[in-house]
N, C-alpha and C positions, 0 to 999 in steps of 0.2 A: 504494500500500500504506500501511497505517496507520503513521504515524511512530513510534508506540510499539513496533511490531515491530522497526523498524530500531534504535531505542535499545536495546532488550533484546539484540538480536544484537550490536551494537557493544560493549555492556557485557560480554557473555559473552566476546567475542574479546579485549577488553582484559584481563579477569581471567585468562584462560588464558595469554595471552602474557606478562603481567607475572609470573605464577607461574613460568613456564618460565625467565624471565630473572632469577629470584632477587629480585624486587621485592616490594612490599607489595600483594599481590593482594587483601587484605581491606580495603584503604583505601576508606572511604565516598566519597572524592573521585572514584573511577572512575565511579560512576553519574552524577555531574554532568559529568564529562568526556565521557562517551558522549552525554549530552543536548546538550552544547555542540557536539560534532561533527555530530550529525544535524540539529540546528536550522540549523546553518550550511550544510549540504549540501542542504537542502530549501528554499532561497530561491525566490522567484517566477520567477527567470530561469534556474534550473538545469534543463537538459533532458538533458545528457550527463554532466556532472560531478556525479553524484548518489550517494546511499548505495549503490546497486547497483554503481556504478563502483568505489568504494573497497573493497568486499568482493571484487570480481573481481580487483583489483590485488593484494590480499593473499592470495588463494586459493592454497593449496599452499605458501606461503612459510614461512620460518623465523619465530620470534616477533618478531625485529627487523623483518623485512619486513612482517609483519602490522600492527605498530604504525605503521611508516612509511607504509604504504598508507592507514591510517585518517586520518592527519594531512596527507597530501601535497597535497591540493586544498582544504584548509580555507579558506585565503585565496585568493580569485580576484577581484581588484579590478575587472577589466574586465567580468566576468560579473555580479557583484553590485552594480555601480555604486558601488563603494567597498568598505570593509571592514565586514563584519557587526558590528553594535553589540555583540554579545556577545563578539566577538573583540577589539574595539578596546581594551578595558581591559587586555589583556595586551601589546599591541604599541605602543599609543600613546606610552608613555614613551620609546620608542626611535627614533621617527621624527617628522619635522616636515614639514608640507605647505607647498610653495612653488609659485610660478607655473610651475616646471619639473617639478613632481611631488613625490613623497615622497623625503625626504632622510634618511639615517641621521644622527641628531643626538640622542643620548640626553639625557634630563634628568639633572641631577646626582644626584637621588635614586634613579634606576633602577639596579638591580644590574647591574654591568658585566661580570661574569665570563661569564654566559650569552651576552651579545651578542658579546664578544670570541671566544668559541668558535665561534659560528655564522658570524661574519664571516670567521674564518680558513678554515673549511670552504668558504665560498663565494668566497673571494678578494675580499671587499668591504672597504671602509674607511669610517671616519667621514667625513661630508661628502659621501658618494657619493649621486648621484641614482639612485633605483631605477627600472629600466625594466620595465614589465609584460611585455615580450617577451624579457627577459634576466634572469629570476630573481627579480623582485619577489615574486611570489606564493609561490614555493618558499622564498625566504629568510624571509619573515614566517611561513609555515606551520611551518618548521623551528624558528624562534625561539619560536613559540608552543608547539610540542611540548615543547621543552626546558624552558620556563617552567612549563607545567602539570603536567609529569611529575616535576618536582623533588621529591625526598623519596619518590617512589614507585619510581623506578628510579635506579640509580647514574649518576654523571656519565659514565662511559665508555659505558654502554649508550645514554644519551641522545645522546651524540656519534655513535654508530653509526646511530641512528635519523635524526638530522639529516643525516648523510652520505648515507643512502639517499634522503632527500627531495631533497637537492641533485642527486642523479643523475637525478631526473625532470625537470630543466630540459631541454626537448626540442629536437631538430633542431639539434644542434651538430656542425659539421664539425671536422676537425683544425686545429690552430694552424699558423702558418707554419713553425714548427720541427719539425712532424711529430707532435707529441704530441697524443693525443686527450683528450677530457674525462675519461675514466676514469683515465688516467695522471696527469693534473693533479690530480684529486681525491685520488688515493692520496698524492701529495706533500703536499697540504694536510692530509690526515688525520694523516700522520706528524708534520707541524709542530704541529698541534693536540695530538697525543698528547704531544709534548715540552713544549709551552708550558703545558698544563693538567694534566700528570701523570696522564694517563688510565690508564696501566698496560697499554696494548695492545702486544703484541709484533708483529713484522713479519707473522707468519702471520695474526694477528687483524685487522691493518689490511688485508691483501690480501683476507681473507675478507669483510670489510665492503664493500669495493669490488665484489666479485662479487655480494653480496646487492643492492647498489645497481643493478648491471646487470640483475639479474633483475626488480627492481621497475620499473625504467625500461622494460624490454621488455614487461612485462605492461601497463604504463600505456598504451602505444600499440599493443597487440597486435592491434587491429582492422585495422591496416594490412596485416596478413598474413592477412586473412580468406580462407577457401577460395573463397568466391564474391564477385565484385565487388558484388553486391547488398547483402551484409552490410556491406561497407565503406561503401557509400553510405547505408545506414540510419543508421550512426553519424555520418557526415558531415552528414546532414540534421538530426540531433539537436543537432549543434554549432552550426549556423547561427543559430538564434534566441537562443543564449546571448549573442552579441555584436550581435544585430540585434533589439532588444527590441520594436520595432513589430510584428514578426511574431507575437508572442504574441496580439495582437488579430486573430484569424484573418480576420474578415470586414470589417475596416476598413483593413488595411495597403494601401499604394498600389502601383500597377504599378511606379513608379520605385523605391520602397523595396524591393520584391522583387528588382528587377533589380540594385540596388546590393548586396544581400546575396549574390546569385549571383556578382556581379563580384568581391567581396572573396574569396570562397572559391576561385574560379577563379584569381585572382591568387596566392593562397597555394599552392595545389596545383600551379600551373603550373611552378614552379621547384624544387619539393621533390624531392630525390634520395633513393633508398632508403638509401644509406650514411649519411645524416644522420638516419635514422629509428631503425633498430635498432642496438644496441650489441653489441660483442664485446670481451672483455678476458680475457687468459690463455686458459683453456679454457672460458669461459662466454660463450655456449653453444658447442656443438661446431661445427666447420666446416660440417658437413652441415646442421645445424639453422639456423645463421646464413644460409647460402646459400639455403636453402628460404624463409626469411622475406624475404630480399632479392628473390628471384624473384617471390614473390607480391605484395610491395609494388610492384614495378615494374609488374606486370600491372594491379593495382588502380588505381595512379596513372594509368596510360595510359587505362584505361577511364573513370575519373572525369573526367579532363581533357576527353576527347571528349564525354562526357555533359554536363558543365557548359557547354562551349562551344556545343553545339547548343541547350541550353536558354537560354543567354545570348542567342544570336542570335534565337531565337523570341520571348523576352520583350521584346527591344529592338524588334522589329517591332510587337508589341502596344502598347508604350509610344509609339512613333511615331504609330500610329493613334489612340491615346487622347488625344494632346495637343490634338486638335481639340475635346475636351471640357474640357480644363484639365489642370493639372500634378499635381493631387492626386486623381486618379481611383483609387478602390479597385479592386483586382484582382478582387474578388468581384462587383463590379457588371458586369464584362465577362464573366467566366468562369461566372457563376452562383455559388451558395453553395459555399464551400470547406468542408473537413472540419468537421463539427459534429454537433449532436444531431438536426437536422431535415433531411430530404431536401428538395431543391429541384428541381422538374421541369425548369426551364429551364437547360440546360447548353450552354455555348459549343460543346463538342465535337460535340454532336448536329447542329449546323448547318454543320459543315465539309464541303466537297464530297468525294465519293469520287474517288480517283485511279485512272484507268483502267489505267495501267501504272506501278505504284509502283516506286521504286528498290529494287534487290535488294542485300543486303550482299555485299561483295567479299572479306571475310576474317572470321576468328573474332571479332576485336575489334568490328567493325561489327555482327556478328550479336548480340553481347552487348548493345551499346549500343542497337540498334534494339528489342530485346526489352524492355530496361529502359524505354525511352520509351513503347512501345506497351502493355506489360502492367503495368509498374510495379515499384517496389522491393518487397522481400519483407516489409517491415513498414510499418505505418501511421505517419503523422506528424500531429501535432496542428495543424500550421500549413500543410500543403501536401497536395495530392493525391499518391497513390502513382505514378500514371502521368502522362505529359506529352503530352497530345493535340496541342497546338500544335507542339511540337518534332517529334513524330512526323509530323504533316502536312507540316511543312517538309521533313523528310528524304525522305518518300515523293514529294514533288513535285519537289524539286531534286536529291536525292542528297546524300550526305555531303560529297564534295569541294566541290561548288558552294555548299552551305550554309556550310561553313567559310570560303569566300572572302568571305562577308559579314562575317566577324569584324573585319577591319580597318576596314570602314566603320562597324561598330558601335562600335569603340573611338574612332573620330573623332567619332562622335555623343556618346559619353560625355564627351569632352574639349571639346565645344562647337565643334568645327571643322567639323561637318557637320550641317545642319538635318534635322529629321524628314522634311520633304518631299523633300529630296535623297536621303536614305537610302532612302525608299520608291521613288523614281524609279529608283534603281540596282538594285532588286530585281525579280525576275520578276513582271510585272504580273498574270498569271493567278493566281499563288499569293497575291499581296497582295489581289486581288479576292476570293479565297476567304475570307481572314481578315476583310475588310471586310463581306462578306455575312453571316458568322456573327455579327459584332458587331451589325449592324443587326437581325438576327433576334432576338437576345437582348433588345435594347431594345424592339423592336416587341411581342414577347410579354409583356414586363413591363408595357408600357403597356396592353395588352389586359387583363391580369389586374387592373390598377389600375382600369380602367373598369368592370369587372364586380363590384367589391367593393361 
């Protein structure tokens, strides 16, 4: 969609929210802030954390929630390969880059009050190394929001917005003392309220935390998708954000694709629903919270099985492709991947038919086999919707036997098992089917080349 459309929508949401919060909704700065937000959210590597996402996170929320949603993913260092140049002018005075990463180390000339406020809310301190997996992006996004909204909204409202952004730091379990992240954030907000004379009473502090819970839950709402395919669609949009080679659809390697799947499987493999969705006080209700947890568990279990089967299948292809070299593009084996032009030579067309294919043994297997055979419900710019090699693997060996290859695959990743040994430990008829399809693709490509 045209970036100008997003800028206009962002500007309108900012004006409406600022007016409702008693701020300067007529400020000409709001237009440049909207431009700043959308430019930063439409970088070349953004495929999930996009303008659509921030509008979805704010949809139906209070004015504080809407503004927090617009800012919460502004800084995303590991996706953008650093901090967007337009944002750096606001946060550079507060951090210093070292060999360990970004450190909170403000310049003497940098206004300290905003930094102290945001550090209190995040529980951070000067000299702290910021981790991209423990609040770096959210901290800098919150600091940036407070800085650019100064003079447009009151200090107390900016603090509430920063609090909601802190709440979006994801996947946090309870502390050893039993406190959860929302309880801890409430304590920090009350401390900030005292230190910075924000004028918030206890009810306003609690209400701010509940707003943060709602923002955080909408931020990762796709985990509770009604259908696993919808959850996988979002997962597939996340993969290229931190695997930039996948953006070059027809040149990324078999190994590169395998590594991207490996990282996602590793992340989802240990994630528990209780670390995904939040509940604090009566937000949300017990019934709604349990519904989200149940759907998240179902979606995670399906995604894990789906990813593990795809991981085994791509590992077998990688093992076969090593005879050609280590930097073989996946498209050279599979045929052209998603793009503007059709390519008649496709790997899947030369896979053998299975006389007695494996039949799903339960509902989870039914869902996964359908996803492999038919495909996810949405297109992806970097991958096909369906998974013909994984589907062939499952039909040939069955799901239990296919999963038994996962340990060998992990040994292969670690360099403890050679490609030849991995293939030798795999059903020879199934491997021969893969080898045959690979030979057919190359033979037909050679034939096309000779006729040009």
